[in-house]
C-alpha positions, 0 to 999 in steps of 0.5 A: 382535508384540514383538521378542525381545531377546537379551542376551549377557553378558561375561567371567566373567558370566551372566544375573545381570548383566542383572537390571535389564534382565530386570525392565524388558523382558519380551521379553528373553532373557538367555544364562545365560553363554557357557560354557567355549567357547574361541572367539568363533565357537563362542559365536556359533554356540551363540547362534544355535542357541538364538536366536529367528528374528529378534531385537534383540541386545545384547552387553556387554563380551565379549558385544559381540564375540560379538554381532558374530560373530552379525551376521557369520553371520546379519545378516538375523536381527539386527534391532537391535544394541546394543554395550555396554562392548566393543571391536574392537581386536586383542590388545595387548602384555601382554594375554595375560600379564595374562589368564593371570596372573589365570587362574593366581591362580584356579587356585592359590588360588580363584575369589574370589582371581581375582575380587577382583583383577579386578572392582574396577577394572572398576567406577567408583571410587565403586562399588568400595565399594558393597555393593549393586553390588559384592556381587551382581557378585562372587557372579556372577563367583565362581559362573561360576568359574575354568575358564570365565574361562580358556576365555573368556580364550583366546577373547578372545586369539584374537578375529577382526578385525572391521574389514571387518564394521562398515561392513556393519552395516545395522540400527539400532545403539546403542553405549554405555559408561560415562564412567568405564570404564577398560577400554573407555573412551569414546574406544574407543566413539566409534571403534566408532560412527564405523565403523558406518553411522548408529550412535548413541553414548551415554556414561553418566556415573558408570558403569564397565565393569559398566554394566548393574549400575552404571547400570541406569535410564539404560541401560534408558532408552537400550534402550527408545528403541533398541527403538522407534526407526524 
């Protein structure tokens, strides 16, 4: 029996971020946005309510942090774990002000104004003017909207520490980021992989933070190997 693959999107994203993964992996189930939930713990609880009994779990960006909360609650249900373009640090100086400023732009103007400030720096420089990559992502983020962004931003600002969790992860774990991810850079993922026993680290050249859309073929090959490794 093929192991179900559960995909968790990041901030102001939904299942559309995983279009290429859903096309490649028929057993994949993408959570269609984590909704206006104001804590990562609540997102994890909702994920588990609708998840298969046992599954491989992949989280992108904020979804990676939600994936860790899922593992904290139900380690026996998560058979494999992949953490993409994410982090484990607590809020840094200025982070709240930056997130709130974007929220306020969205509320004062509209979702497009928020997204047009937030999204381009998330992409590798070569992709920021590529309509085939930028426009579907922009449409997705605008569709998710300002209030989901606001709630998810609060969830990120109240994120729980995971230092005690990472050394206890026992399933095969893949840690991936793009070489040009300025938000979640390679060094950050090297640190994550070092804290998880036997984790495998992969850095994808030419990709930024929106890895599933920026480098789908390279990412899919890594996922395929992770799903079948012993």
